[in-house]
C-alpha positions as a Markdown table, in Angstrom:
| # | Residue | x | y | z |
|---|---|---|---|---|
| 1 | Unk | 108.8 | 106.7 | 75.1 |
| 2 | Unk | 108.3 | 105.4 | 71.6 |
| 3 | Unk | 108.6 | 101.9 | 72.7 |
| 4 | Unk | 106.0 | 102.4 | 75.3 |
| 5 | Unk | 103.6 | 104.1 | 72.8 |
| 6 | Unk | 104.2 | 101.2 | 70.3 |
| 7 | Unk | 103.4 | 98.6 | 73.1 |
| 8 | Unk | 100.1 | 100.6 | 73.9 |
| 9 | Unk | 99.2 | 100.8 | 70.3 |
| 10 | Unk | 99.7 | 97.0 | 69.9 |
| 11 | Unk | 97.4 | 96.4 | 72.8 |
| 12 | Unk | 94.7 | 98.8 | 71.5 |
| 13 | Unk | 94.8 | 97.1 | 68.1 |
| 14 | Unk | 94.6 | 93.7 | 69.7 |
| 15 | Unk | 91.5 | 94.8 | 71.6 |
| 16 | Unk | 90.0 | 96.3 | 68.5 |
| 17 | Unk | 90.4 | 93.1 | 66.5 |
| 18 | Unk | 89.1 | 91.1 | 69.4 |
| 19 | Unk | 85.9 | 93.1 | 69.7 |
| 20 | Unk | 85.3 | 93.0 | 65.9 |
| 21 | Unk | 85.7 | 89.2 | 66.0 |
| 22 | Unk | 84.1 | 88.8 | 69.4 |
| 23 | Unk | 87.1 | 86.9 | 70.5 |
| 24 | Unk | 87.5 | 86.6 | 74.3 |
| 25 | Unk | 90.6 | 88.0 | 75.9 |
| 26 | Unk | 92.1 | 86.9 | 79.1 |
| 27 | Unk | 93.9 | 90.0 | 80.7 |
| 28 | Unk | 97.0 | 89.0 | 82.7 |
| 29 | Unk | 99.9 | 90.8 | 84.4 |
| 30 | Unk | 102.1 | 88.6 | 86.6 |
| 31 | Unk | 99.4 | 85.9 | 87.0 |
| 32 | Unk | 99.9 | 85.7 | 90.7 |
| 33 | Unk | 96.0 | 85.8 | 91.3 |
| 34 | Unk | 95.0 | 83.2 | 88.7 |
| 35 | Unk | 93.8 | 81.0 | 91.5 |
| 36 | Unk | 90.9 | 83.2 | 92.2 |
| 37 | Unk | 87.8 | 83.5 | 89.9 |
| 38 | Unk | 85.2 | 81.3 | 88.2 |
| 39 | Unk | 87.1 | 80.8 | 85.1 |
| 40 | Unk | 90.2 | 81.7 | 83.1 |
| 41 | Unk | 89.2 | 81.8 | 79.5 |
| 42 | Unk | 90.2 | 83.6 | 76.3 |
| 43 | Unk | 93.4 | 84.5 | 74.4 |
| 44 | Unk | 96.1 | 85.7 | 76.7 |
| 45 | Unk | 96.7 | 89.5 | 76.7 |
| 46 | Unk | 99.8 | 90.3 | 78.7 |
| 47 | Unk | 100.0 | 93.8 | 80.2 |
| 48 | Unk | 103.6 | 93.6 | 81.4 |
| 49 | Unk | 105.0 | 95.6 | 78.5 |
| 50 | Unk | 103.3 | 98.7 | 79.9 |
| 51 | Unk | 105.9 | 99.3 | 82.7 |
| 52 | Unk | 107.5 | 102.2 | 84.5 |
| 53 | Unk | 106.7 | 105.0 | 86.8 |
| 54 | Unk | 105.2 | 108.0 | 84.8 |
| 55 | Unk | 105.4 | 110.6 | 87.5 |
| 56 | Unk | 106.1 | 110.6 | 91.3 |
| 57 | Unk | 105.9 | 113.7 | 93.6 |
| 58 | Unk | 106.9 | 112.6 | 97.0 |
| 59 | Unk | 105.9 | 116.0 | 98.4 |
| 60 | Unk | 102.4 | 115.7 | 96.9 |
| 61 | Unk | 102.1 | 112.1 | 98.0 |
| 62 | Unk | 100.9 | 111.0 | 94.5 |
| 63 | Unk | 102.4 | 108.5 | 92.1 |
| 64 | Unk | 101.4 | 107.7 | 88.6 |
| 65 | Unk | 102.5 | 104.3 | 87.2 |
| 66 | Unk | 101.8 | 102.0 | 84.3 |
| 67 | Unk | 99.7 | 98.9 | 84.9 |
| 68 | Unk | 102.3 | 96.3 | 84.1 |
| 69 | Unk | 104.9 | 97.7 | 86.5 |
| 70 | Unk | 105.9 | 95.1 | 89.1 |
| 71 | Unk | 104.3 | 95.9 | 92.4 |
| 72 | Unk | 107.6 | 95.2 | 94.3 |
| 73 | Unk | 109.4 | 97.8 | 92.1 |
| 74 | Unk | 106.8 | 100.5 | 92.9 |
| 75 | Unk | 107.0 | 99.8 | 96.6 |
| 76 | Unk | 110.9 | 99.9 | 96.6 |
| 77 | Unk | 110.8 | 103.4 | 94.9 |
| 78 | Unk | 108.2 | 104.6 | 97.6 |
| 79 | Unk | 110.4 | 103.1 | 100.4 |
| 80 | Unk | 113.4 | 105.2 | 99.2 |
| 81 | Unk | 111.4 | 108.2 | 100.1 |
| 82 | Unk | 110.0 | 106.9 | 103.3 |
| 83 | Unk | 106.6 | 106.4 | 101.9 |
| 84 | Unk | 104.3 | 103.3 | 101.2 |
| 85 | Unk | 101.0 | 101.9 | 99.9 |
| 86 | Unk | 99.4 | 101.8 | 103.4 |
| 87 | Unk | 96.7 | 99.2 | 102.4 |
| 88 | Unk | 99.4 | 96.6 | 102.0 |
| 89 | Unk | 98.3 | 94.9 | 98.8 |
| 90 | Unk | 98.9 | 91.2 | 98.7 |
| 91 | Unk | 101.5 | 89.9 | 96.2 |
| 92 | Unk | 100.7 | 86.2 | 96.2 |
| 93 | Unk | 104.0 | 85.8 | 94.2 |
| 94 | Unk | 107.1 | 87.7 | 93.0 |
| 95 | Unk | 105.4 | 88.8 | 89.7 |
| 96 | Unk | 102.5 | 90.8 | 91.0 |
| 97 | Unk | 101.7 | 94.0 | 89.0 |
| 98 | Unk | 100.2 | 97.3 | 89.9 |
| 99 | Unk | 97.4 | 96.8 | 87.4 |
| 100 | Unk | 96.7 | 93.4 | 89.0 |
| 101 | Unk | 96.7 | 95.0 | 92.4 |
| 102 | Unk | 94.0 | 97.5 | 91.3 |
| 103 | Unk | 91.9 | 94.9 | 89.3 |
| 104 | Unk | 91.8 | 92.5 | 92.1 |
| 105 | Unk | 91.0 | 95.3 | 94.7 |
| 106 | Unk | 92.5 | 93.1 | 97.6 |
| 107 | Unk | 94.1 | 94.7 | 100.6 |
| 108 | Unk | 96.3 | 93.4 | 103.4 |
| 109 | Unk | 96.2 | 93.3 | 107.2 |
| 110 | Unk | 96.0 | 97.1 | 107.6 |
| 111 | Unk | 92.9 | 97.5 | 105.5 |
| 112 | Unk | 90.5 | 97.9 | 108.4 |
| 113 | Unk | 92.4 | 100.9 | 109.8 |
| 114 | Unk | 93.7 | 102.7 | 106.8 |
| 115 | Unk | 91.2 | 101.9 | 104.0 |
| 116 | Unk | 91.2 | 99.8 | 100.9 |
| 117 | Unk | 92.8 | 100.0 | 97.4 |
| 118 | Unk | 90.0 | 102.0 | 96.0 |
| 119 | Unk | 90.3 | 104.6 | 98.7 |
| 120 | Unk | 93.8 | 105.5 | 97.3 |
| 121 | Unk | 92.9 | 105.3 | 93.6 |
| 122 | Unk | 92.9 | 108.8 | 92.1 |
| 123 | Unk | 92.7 | 108.1 | 88.5 |
| 124 | Unk | 93.0 | 105.6 | 85.7 |
| 125 | Unk | 93.7 | 105.2 | 82.0 |
| 126 | Unk | 92.0 | 102.2 | 80.5 |
| 127 | Unk | 91.0 | 100.6 | 77.2 |
| 128 | Unk | 87.3 | 99.7 | 77.0 |
| 129 | Unk | 85.6 | 96.9 | 75.0 |
| 130 | Unk | 85.4 | 99.3 | 72.0 |
| 131 | Unk | 89.2 | 99.8 | 71.9 |
| 132 | Unk | 88.8 | 103.4 | 73.2 |
| 133 | Unk | 91.6 | 104.8 | 75.4 |
| 134 | Unk | 89.8 | 106.6 | 78.2 |
| 135 | Unk | 91.0 | 108.7 | 81.2 |
| 136 | Unk | 89.0 | 109.0 | 84.4 |
| 137 | Unk | 90.0 | 110.9 | 87.5 |
| 138 | Unk | 93.3 | 112.7 | 88.0 |
| 139 | Unk | 96.1 | 113.2 | 90.5 |
| 140 | Unk | 94.3 | 114.9 | 93.4 |
| 141 | Unk | 91.7 | 113.6 | 95.8 |
| 142 | Unk | 88.9 | 116.2 | 94.9 |
| 143 | Unk | 88.8 | 115.6 | 91.1 |
| 144 | Unk | 85.6 | 113.7 | 90.6 |
| 145 | Unk | 82.5 | 115.1 | 88.8 |
| 146 | Unk | 79.7 | 112.5 | 88.4 |
| 147 | Unk | 80.4 | 108.9 | 88.7 |
| 148 | Unk | 83.8 | 107.9 | 90.2 |
| 149 | Unk | 84.7 | 105.4 | 87.5 |
| 150 | Unk | 88.3 | 105.1 | 88.7 |
| 151 | Unk | 87.3 | 103.3 | 91.9 |
| 152 | Unk | 84.8 | 101.2 | 90.0 |
| 153 | Unk | 87.8 | 99.5 | 88.5 |
| 154 | Unk | 89.1 | 98.3 | 91.9 |
| 155 | Unk | 87.9 | 94.7 | 92.3 |
| 156 | Unk | 86.4 | 94.5 | 88.7 |
| 157 | Unk | 89.0 | 91.8 | 87.9 |
| 158 | Unk | 89.5 | 93.3 | 84.4 |
| 159 | Unk | 86.0 | 92.5 | 83.3 |
| 160 | Unk | 85.3 | 96.2 | 82.6 |
| 161 | Unk | 88.4 | 97.2 | 80.8 |
| 162 | Unk | 92.2 | 96.9 | 80.5 |
| 163 | Unk | 94.0 | 99.3 | 82.8 |
| 164 | Unk | 97.1 | 100.9 | 81.3 |
| 165 | Unk | 97.9 | 103.5 | 83.9 |
| 166 | Unk | 96.9 | 104.3 | 87.4 |
| 167 | Unk | 97.4 | 107.3 | 89.8 |
| 168 | Unk | 97.6 | 106.5 | 93.5 |
| 169 | Unk | 97.8 | 108.4 | 96.7 |
| 170 | Unk | 100.6 | 107.3 | 99.0 |
| 171 | Unk | 101.4 | 108.0 | 102.6 |
| 172 | Unk | 104.5 | 108.4 | 104.7 |
| 173 | Unk | 105.7 | 105.3 | 106.7 |
| 174 | Unk | 104.7 | 105.6 | 110.3 |
| 175 | Unk | 107.5 | 106.6 | 112.6 |
| 176 | Unk | 106.4 | 104.2 | 115.4 |
| 177 | Unk | 105.5 | 100.5 | 115.2 |
| 178 | Unk | 104.9 | 97.7 | 117.7 |
| 179 | Unk | 103.2 | 94.3 | 117.7 |
| 180 | Unk | 101.7 | 92.9 | 120.8 |
| 181 | Unk | 100.8 | 89.3 | 121.4 |
| 182 | Unk | 98.0 | 87.9 | 123.6 |
| 183 | Unk | 97.1 | 84.3 | 124.5 |
| 184 | Unk | 93.2 | 84.3 | 124.3 |
| 185 | Unk | 90.2 | 82.5 | 122.9 |
| 186 | Unk | 88.5 | 83.7 | 119.7 |
| 187 | Unk | 85.6 | 85.2 | 121.8 |
| 188 | Unk | 88.0 | 87.0 | 124.1 |
| 189 | Unk | 90.1 | 88.3 | 121.1 |
| 190 | Unk | 86.9 | 89.8 | 119.5 |
| 191 | Unk | 85.8 | 91.3 | 122.8 |
| 192 | Unk | 89.3 | 93.0 | 123.2 |
| 193 | Unk | 89.3 | 94.2 | 119.6 |
| 194 | Unk | 85.9 | 95.7 | 119.9 |
| 195 | Unk | 86.8 | 97.5 | 123.2 |
| 196 | Unk | 90.1 | 98.8 | 121.7 |
| 197 | Unk | 88.3 | 100.0 | 118.6 |
| 198 | Unk | 86.3 | 102.5 | 120.8 |
| 199 | Unk | 89.5 | 104.0 | 122.2 |
| 200 | Unk | 92.0 | 106.5 | 120.7 |
| 201 | Unk | 94.7 | 103.8 | 120.0 |
| 202 | Unk | 96.9 | 103.6 | 117.0 |
| 203 | Unk | 95.6 | 100.3 | 115.9 |
| 204 | Unk | 96.9 | 99.3 | 112.5 |
| 205 | Unk | 96.3 | 95.4 | 112.0 |
| 206 | Unk | 95.3 | 92.4 | 113.9 |
| 207 | Unk | 95.3 | 88.6 | 113.5 |
| 208 | Unk | 94.0 | 85.9 | 115.7 |
| 209 | Unk | 94.9 | 82.3 | 114.9 |
| 210 | Unk | 95.0 | 79.0 | 116.8 |
| 211 | Unk | 98.5 | 77.7 | 117.2 |
| 212 | Unk | 98.7 | 74.0 | 118.4 |
| 213 | Unk | 95.3 | 74.5 | 120.0 |
| 214 | Unk | 96.1 | 77.8 | 121.7 |
| 215 | Unk | 94.5 | 81.0 | 120.5 |
| 216 | Unk | 97.0 | 83.8 | 119.8 |
| 217 | Unk | 96.0 | 87.4 | 119.1 |
| 218 | Unk | 98.5 | 89.7 | 117.4 |
| 219 | Unk | 97.9 | 93.3 | 117.3 |
| 220 | Unk | 100.1 | 95.8 | 115.3 |
| 221 | Unk | 100.3 | 99.5 | 116.4 |
| 222 | Unk | 101.5 | 102.3 | 114.1 |
| 223 | Unk | 101.7 | 105.9 | 114.6 |
| 224 | Unk | 103.7 | 108.5 | 116.5 |
| 225 | Unk | 106.3 | 106.9 | 118.7 |
| 226 | Unk | 104.8 | 108.3 | 121.9 |
| 227 | Unk | 101.3 | 107.2 | 120.9 |
| 228 | Unk | 102.7 | 103.6 | 120.1 |
| 229 | Unk | 104.6 | 103.3 | 123.3 |
| 230 | Unk | 101.6 | 104.7 | 125.5 |
| 231 | Unk | 99.3 | 102.1 | 123.8 |
| 232 | Unk | 101.7 | 99.3 | 124.6 |
| 233 | Unk | 101.8 | 100.2 | 128.3 |
| 234 | Unk | 98.1 | 100.4 | 128.5 |
| 235 | Unk | 97.1 | 97.4 | 126.4 |
| 236 | Unk | 99.3 | 94.8 | 128.0 |
| 237 | Unk | 100.3 | 91.6 | 126.3 |
| 238 | Unk | 103.9 | 90.7 | 125.1 |
| 239 | Unk | 105.7 | 93.2 | 122.9 |
| 240 | Unk | 107.5 | 91.4 | 120.1 |
| 241 | Unk | 110.7 | 92.5 | 118.2 |
| 242 | Unk | 109.7 | 94.3 | 115.1 |
| 243 | Unk | 112.4 | 92.8 | 112.9 |
| 244 | Unk | 111.4 | 89.3 | 114.1 |
| 245 | Unk | 107.6 | 89.7 | 113.5 |
| 246 | Unk | 107.8 | 91.7 | 110.2 |
| 247 | Unk | 108.0 | 88.6 | 108.1 |
| 248 | Unk | 104.9 | 87.1 | 109.8 |
| 249 | Unk | 102.9 | 90.1 | 108.8 |
| 250 | Unk | 104.1 | 89.7 | 105.3 |
| 251 | Unk | 103.1 | 86.0 | 105.4 |
| 252 | Unk | 99.7 | 86.9 | 106.7 |
| 253 | Unk | 99.4 | 89.3 | 103.8 |
| 254 | Unk | 100.4 | 86.8 | 101.2 |
| 255 | Unk | 98.7 | 83.9 | 102.8 |
| 256 | Unk | 101.8 | 81.9 | 103.5 |
| 257 | Unk | 101.3 | 81.5 | 107.2 |
| 258 | Unk | 101.1 | 77.8 | 108.3 |
| 259 | Unk | 97.3 | 78.2 | 108.8 |
| 260 | Unk | 96.9 | 78.9 | 105.1 |
| 261 | Unk | 99.4 | 76.3 | 103.8 |
| 262 | Unk | 98.1 | 73.5 | 106.0 |
| 263 | Unk | 94.9 | 73.5 | 103.9 |
| 264 | Unk | 96.7 | 72.1 | 101.0 |
| 265 | Unk | 97.4 | 68.9 | 102.9 |
| 266 | Unk | 93.7 | 68.4 | 103.8 |
| 267 | Unk | 91.7 | 67.0 | 100.9 |
| 268 | Unk | 88.5 | 68.7 | 100.0 |
| 269 | Unk | 89.1 | 72.0 | 102.1 |
| 270 | Unk | 88.3 | 75.1 | 100.2 |
| 271 | Unk | 89.2 | 78.6 | 101.5 |
| 272 | Unk | 86.3 | 80.9 | 102.3 |
| 273 | Unk | 86.3 | 84.6 | 102.9 |
| 274 | Unk | 83.8 | 85.9 | 105.3 |
| 275 | Unk | 83.3 | 89.7 | 105.4 |
| 276 | Unk | 81.3 | 90.5 | 108.7 |
| 277 | Unk | 80.6 | 93.5 | 110.9 |
| 278 | Unk | 83.7 | 93.7 | 113.2 |
| 279 | Unk | 81.3 | 93.4 | 116.1 |
| 280 | Unk | 79.8 | 90.1 | 115.0 |
| 281 | Unk | 80.2 | 87.3 | 117.6 |
| 282 | Unk | 81.9 | 83.9 | 117.0 |
| 283 | Unk | 80.1 | 82.1 | 114.2 |
| 284 | Unk | 79.4 | 78.4 | 114.2 |
| 285 | Unk | 81.5 | 76.6 | 111.6 |
| 286 | Unk | 81.2 | 73.3 | 109.9 |
| 287 | Unk | 82.4 | 70.4 | 111.9 |
| 288 | Unk | 85.8 | 68.9 | 111.2 |
| 289 | Unk | 87.5 | 72.1 | 109.9 |
| 290 | Unk | 90.2 | 74.2 | 111.3 |
| 291 | Unk | 89.2 | 77.2 | 113.6 |
| 292 | Unk | 89.2 | 80.4 | 111.6 |
| 293 | Unk | 91.9 | 83.0 | 111.1 |
| 294 | Unk | 90.5 | 86.5 | 111.9 |
| 295 | Unk | 91.9 | 89.8 | 110.5 |
| 296 | Unk | 90.8 | 93.4 | 110.3 |
| 297 | Unk | 89.8 | 93.6 | 113.9 |
| 298 | Unk | 87.1 | 90.9 | 113.4 |
| 299 | Unk | 85.7 | 92.1 | 110.1 |
| 300 | Unk | 87.5 | 89.5 | 107.8 |
| 301 | Unk | 87.3 | 85.8 | 108.8 |
| 302 | Unk | 89.1 | 83.1 | 106.8 |
| 303 | Unk | 87.5 | 79.7 | 107.1 |
| 304 | Unk | 88.5 | 76.3 | 105.7 |
| 305 | Unk | 85.5 | 74.2 | 104.7 |
| 306 | Unk | 84.4 | 71.8 | 101.9 |
| 307 | Unk | 82.5 | 73.3 | 98.9 |
| 308 | Unk | 79.3 | 71.7 | 100.0 |
| 309 | Unk | 79.3 | 73.8 | 103.1 |
| 310 | Unk | 79.0 | 77.0 | 101.0 |
| 311 | Unk | 75.3 | 77.6 | 101.6 |
| 312 | Unk | 75.6 | 77.2 | 105.3 |
| 313 | Unk | 78.6 | 79.7 | 105.5 |
| 314 | Unk | 76.7 | 82.2 | 103.3 |
| 315 | Unk | 73.6 | 81.9 | 105.5 |
| 316 | Unk | 75.7 | 82.3 | 108.7 |
| 317 | Unk | 77.3 | 85.4 | 107.3 |
| 318 | Unk | 74.1 | 87.0 | 106.1 |
| 319 | Unk | 72.5 | 86.4 | 109.5 |
| 320 | Unk | 74.8 | 89.1 | 110.9 |
| 321 | Unk | 74.7 | 91.4 | 107.9 |
| 322 | Unk | 77.8 | 90.0 | 106.2 |
| 323 | Unk | 78.7 | 87.9 | 103.2 |
| 324 | Unk | 80.7 | 84.8 | 102.3 |
| 325 | Unk | 82.6 | 84.1 | 99.2 |
| 326 | Unk | 84.8 | 81.3 | 97.9 |
| 327 | Unk | 88.4 | 82.5 | 97.7 |
| 328 | Unk | 90.2 | 79.2 | 96.6 |
| 329 | Unk | 88.7 | 75.8 | 95.9 |
| 330 | Unk | 90.9 | 72.9 | 95.1 |
| 331 | Unk | 89.7 | 71.0 | 92.2 |
| 332 | Unk | 89.7 | 67.1 | 91.9 |
| 333 | Unk | 92.8 | 67.4 | 89.8 |
| 334 | Unk | 94.6 | 69.4 | 92.4 |
| 335 | Unk | 94.2 | 72.7 | 90.5 |
| 336 | Unk | 93.0 | 75.9 | 92.3 |
| 337 | Unk | 91.4 | 77.8 | 89.4 |
| 338 | Unk | 87.8 | 78.2 | 90.7 |
| 339 | Unk | 86.0 | 80.6 | 92.9 |
| 340 | Unk | 82.6 | 82.1 | 93.5 |
| 341 | Unk | 81.7 | 85.7 | 94.0 |
| 342 | Unk | 78.5 | 86.4 | 96.2 |
| 343 | Unk | 76.5 | 89.1 | 94.5 |
| 344 | Unk | 74.0 | 89.0 | 97.3 |
| 345 | Unk | 71.0 | 90.1 | 95.3 |
| 346 | Unk | 69.4 | 90.0 | 91.9 |
| 347 | Unk | 69.3 | 93.8 | 91.9 |
| 348 | Unk | 73.1 | 94.0 | 92.4 |
| 349 | Unk | 73.6 | 91.4 | 89.7 |
| 350 | Unk | 71.6 | 93.6 | 87.2 |
| 351 | Unk | 73.8 | 96.6 | 88.1 |
| 352 | Unk | 76.9 | 94.5 | 87.4 |
| 353 | Unk | 75.4 | 93.4 | 84.1 |
| 354 | Unk | 74.6 | 96.9 | 82.9 |
| 355 | Unk | 78.0 | 98.1 | 83.8 |
| 356 | Unk | 79.6 | 95.2 | 82.0 |
| 357 | Unk | 77.5 | 96.0 | 78.9 |
| 358 | Unk | 78.4 | 99.8 | 79.0 |
| 359 | Unk | 82.1 | 99.1 | 79.3 |
| 360 | Unk | 82.5 | 95.9 | 77.3 |
| 361 | Unk | 79.4 | 95.4 | 75.0 |
| 362 | Unk | 81.0 | 92.5 | 73.2 |
| 363 | Unk | 81.9 | 90.7 | 76.4 |
| 364 | Unk | 85.5 | 90.1 | 75.4 |
| 365 | Unk | 87.3 | 91.0 | 78.7 |
| 366 | Unk | 87.9 | 88.1 | 81.1 |
| 367 | Unk | 84.6 | 86.3 | 80.4 |
| 368 | Unk | 83.4 | 84.1 | 83.3 |
| 369 | Unk | 85.9 | 85.6 | 85.7 |
| 370 | Unk | 83.2 | 87.2 | 88.0 |
| 371 | Unk | 80.1 | 85.4 | 86.9 |
| 372 | Unk | 79.2 | 82.6 | 84.3 |
| 373 | Unk | 77.4 | 85.1 | 82.1 |
| 374 | Unk | 80.0 | 87.9 | 82.1 |
């Protein structure tokens, strides 16, 4: 305990000195998401000394864990109790941390069915830009009076404060699971997913991708064993072996499927993230690129396209009420350290700027990560 208190005090002192000198700090855990963001600037501030599970009550479905704790370690502890983080946070590498998971706010294949990271975030302890240690939220779902600051930290990419501790709601692992495969076009896959979404089916995740020119739709079901078996009989398709297909869902989560890795061999192809209404039809894409990979029952569409096609992709997304953002862009030197966040409007940008000033008035945390001016 004394060692952990000493580590925390060192970090607080470091932030205090940086604020006084207006020295930018680059907050980093495992660094597995360094590929995403406009810039990586400032003196490195490593959070991995803040490690360990503070408390875990399996019967209450709540865990409190320090931000530098390896994500894999937390998931292993939960698995021993038959529980999990249902939103399937991407790791993108073996060093991913719990704090990085919350700061990035990224969710895996099951997000459309079970919710996002912020939906399971009960409370946080953080250090703001004034080197103050602040606590928000708690360890129960109904604990918020006023602004829900805890969930504001999910997806802030460390620009509002340095997370030191988080409390999360967890859930039991579903007793039944099955993956069905269908050979179909993109339009047919979207039609099927839309129709299934209106039925009482235990849909958990989906992925449509073209393999050797043939469209393949994968649908994962989770829930009661009887419900999963009944859905399999009614939906059709080919039922796959769970043990065989499990690594593919992990590869989808961490973007190591061939569709993602093939981009690296194609010069000038960036990875774009289109967030659309699930019912949006097939969107026209720039010529010469690969067909999209579609997740979240149609709501998340990954596209490979050159940087200069960004405006066209954003317009195509906005036309159906969605947005497009640059997730990974290969630089001329082969690096992948650039990205763009679509703030959609000047009003939203002003809100972000005011929040940034309130939490980090000196602008020392991760400058440039979300926008050039922050």
